N, C-alpha and C positions, 0 to 999 in steps of 0.2 A: 884940318881941311881936306886931307888926302879923302876921308871919309866921306865928303860932299863930294870929292871927286869921283872915286869910282860909285857913288851912289845913282851920279849925274850918268857918267858910261854907263851903265847897267838899264836905266830908264832909256837911252838915246839905243842901247840893241833889243833893249824889248819893244820899241817903234820901230826899229827899224827892220825885226820881224815879222811883227802882224802887218805894216808897210807890203813887203814880200810876198806874203801869203793872199792878201786883199789883189796883189799885182796878180799874182798867178794863175788866183780865181777868175780872174777879169782876162788873164791871155787866153783862158783857156774857152770862154765865151758867157761866163755864167756872169751871175749878179750874185754878191756874197750874202744879200735874201734867200734866196733858192739854195744855195751854196747848203746854209745851215740851216732850212727845211727839208734838206737832204737829209744831213745827221739828224736829226731829228726822229724826221720819218724813217731811219733807218732803225733807231732804239724798237718805233713803235712796232717795224716789219718785225723784229727779232720777236716783242712779246704776244702779236697777232701770231705768229708763225706757232710759238708754244702754245698756244690758248686751240689753238687750227687741230696739234694735236692730242691734246689731253682731253676736249670735248668733244663728243660726238652731235651728242643732243643739247642745245640751248632754248632756253626759253624765249620769245618773241622778244623781249626786251634786251637781252644778251645778241640777238641775232642785231637787231637795229644799231644796238652800241658797235657792232662788228664791222657792219657795215658802212656806219660812219667814220670809225678808225681806217677801214681800208680802204675808202676813196680818199680821206687827206693823204694818205702814204700814195696811194697811186698817183696824183695829183700833183705829188713832190717829186716823185720818180721820174714823172712826165720831163720835168723842166732843168734834167741835169743830162749830160751825155751817156749812151748805155756802159758806155767800157769806166766810168765811177761804180755800175754794180754789178757788172756781170759775175763776180763773186758770190752776191747775193740771191741772182737769177731762182736758183731751184727752191728757196725760202719764197720770192717773190708768188715763182709761179704755184707753191703750195698754198699759199693764201689766196692768191687769184680764181682757184681751183673750188677753196673753201666759199669766197666770196658768192661767184656764179652760182654751185649750188643752192645758198641759205635764196641768194634772187630768184632764184627757178622754183624752191621750194613755197617762199614767200607770193610768187605770182600764180602758182597752182592754186594755192590755197585760198583765194581773192576771188 
C-alpha cells in the first residue's frame, strides 16, 4: 500500500511541476508551442554557428540548407522575448551575418 501512495505522490508532484512550468510560460506571454520551438531553434543555432565557423566555402546545396535552417531559427527567435536569448546574441548575430552573406552571394550570382 505504501508503494502505491509514494507512486501517487510522485505522479502528483510531476504533474504539478509541469503545470507550474506551463503557467510560468503563459505568464511570460508566450505559447508553450512557441517556447518549445525556441528550445529546438536554440539547439539548431548552436549547430549553425559551429558550421559557419568551420566552413568558409559551401556548395550551393549546403547554402540552401543553411538558409532554410537559419530562417527557421530566426522565426522561432522572433516569437519569444529578447530577454530569453540575450546571452545567445553573439551566436545569433554571427549566423545572421553568414545568412546575409550567402543571400547576397546567391543574389549577385543570379
